[in-house]
C-alpha positions in Angstrom: 118.2 91.9 85.0 117.5 88.3 83.3 120.5 87.4 80.6 119.1 84.3 79.3 116.3 83.8 77.0 114.2 81.4 78.5 114.2 83.7 81.8 113.2 86.6 79.3 110.8 85.0 78.4 109.7 83.4 81.8 109.3 87.3 83.0 107.2 87.2 79.5 104.8 84.5 81.1 104.5 85.4 84.8 103.1 89.2 83.4 100.3 87.8 81.2 99.4 84.5 83.7 99.7 87.0 86.5 96.7 89.4 85.2 94.6 86.0 83.8 94.6 84.9 87.1 93.8 88.4 88.8 90.6 89.0 86.3 90.0 84.9 87.7 90.2 86.3 91.2 87.9 90.0 90.2 85.6 87.8 88.7 85.1 85.4 92.2 85.3 88.1 94.6 82.6 90.3 92.1 80.1 86.8 92.6 81.2 86.4 96.2 79.9 90.8 96.1 76.3 89.6 95.2 76.0 87.0 97.5 76.6 89.6 100.2 74.9 92.0 98.9 72.0 89.8 98.6 72.3 89.1 102.0 72.8 92.4 103.0 69.1 93.7 102.1 67.6 90.6 103.0 66.8 89.2 99.6 66.4 85.2 100.8 65.2 84.2 96.4 68.2 86.9 95.2 70.9 85.2 97.5 69.8 81.9 96.9 70.2 82.5 93.1 73.7 84.4 93.5 74.7 81.3 95.7 74.4 79.0 93.6 75.9 80.9 90.6 78.7 81.4 93.2 80.0 77.8 93.6 80.9 77.0 90.2 82.8 79.7 89.9 84.5 78.9 93.4 85.5 75.3 92.6 86.7 77.0 88.5 89.1 79.6 90.9 90.5 75.6 93.2 90.9 73.6 89.0 92.9 77.5 87.6 95.1 77.0 90.7 94.0 80.0 92.2 92.5 79.8 95.3 93.2 76.7 97.3 90.5 74.3 97.4 90.3 74.5 101.6 89.6 78.9 101.4 86.9 78.4 98.3 85.4 75.4 101.2 86.0 78.0 102.8 84.4 81.2 101.8 80.9 78.4 100.8 80.4 76.9 103.6 80.5 80.8 105.6 78.0 82.0 102.4 75.9 78.3 102.6 75.4 79.7 107.1 74.5 82.4 106.5 72.1 82.5 103.8 70.9 79.7 106.7 70.8 82.0 109.7 68.6 84.9 106.8 
């Protein structure tokens, strides 16, 4: 258990940051799912619009430190490839 005031503060801060970061990742997942559902339905127009919305979300996740840049690139690349194959 944390004994020093600074260690106690770090625990409080880590809990707050974990909640915020979890919300960020969940938001990104929601945007990705919109693209995937449009792709599954075969709706190229909706998938294109959703893909345009997911790209800045992925980049924001990278900037905020919740996603690695290669992970975001890979996700975007795979979604783009699936859209092109429609």
